[in-house]
C-alpha positions as CSV (number, residue, x, y, z in Angstrom):
1,X,123.8,106.0,104.5
2,X,121.9,108.1,101.8
3,X,118.2,107.6,101.4
4,X,116.5,107.3,98.0
5,X,114.8,110.6,96.8
6,X,111.4,109.7,95.5
7,X,111.1,110.3,91.8
8,X,107.8,112.0,90.6
9,X,105.7,110.3,87.8
10,X,107.1,112.8,85.1
11,X,110.8,111.5,86.0
12,X,110.0,107.9,85.5
13,X,110.7,106.1,82.3
14,X,107.7,104.1,80.8
15,X,108.4,101.0,82.8
16,X,108.9,102.7,85.9
17,X,105.5,104.5,85.5
18,X,103.8,101.2,84.4
19,X,104.7,99.7,87.9
20,X,103.7,103.0,89.7
21,X,100.2,102.8,88.1
22,X,100.1,99.2,88.9
23,X,100.9,99.6,92.6
24,X,98.5,102.9,92.8
25,X,95.7,100.2,92.2
26,X,95.9,98.8,95.5
27,X,98.0,101.3,97.6
28,X,97.1,104.6,98.1
29,X,99.5,107.7,98.0
30,X,100.6,109.4,101.5
31,X,100.4,112.9,101.9
32,X,104.1,113.2,100.6
33,X,102.8,112.0,97.4
34,X,104.8,108.6,97.9
35,X,103.8,104.9,98.5
36,X,106.1,104.3,101.3
37,X,107.2,101.1,102.6
38,X,109.2,98.9,100.1
39,X,107.0,100.1,96.9
40,X,109.0,103.3,96.1
41,X,112.3,101.7,96.0
42,X,110.7,98.8,94.0
43,X,109.4,101.3,91.4
44,X,113.0,102.0,90.5
45,X,113.4,98.3,89.7
46,X,110.3,97.8,87.3
47,X,111.1,94.0,87.1
48,X,111.4,93.5,91.1
49,X,108.2,95.5,91.4
50,X,106.5,93.2,88.9
51,X,107.6,90.2,90.5
52,X,107.0,91.3,94.3
53,X,103.5,92.9,93.4
54,X,102.5,89.4,91.8
55,X,104.1,87.4,94.7
56,X,102.1,89.5,97.2
57,X,98.9,89.0,95.2
58,X,99.7,85.1,94.9
59,X,100.0,84.8,98.9
60,X,96.8,86.6,99.7
């Protein structure tokens, strides 16, 4: 099984970058410059990231 290679912000399209910025408001970057957990894969699917972050906000 291959793992995803993290994208750098300069490699992201505008929608991915918007979600990267949104997640960065509540989740600090790790030493390897990734968010970890489910966040890095979510950024590759901006619609999923948008919905999941909103859901997390809703259940808090």
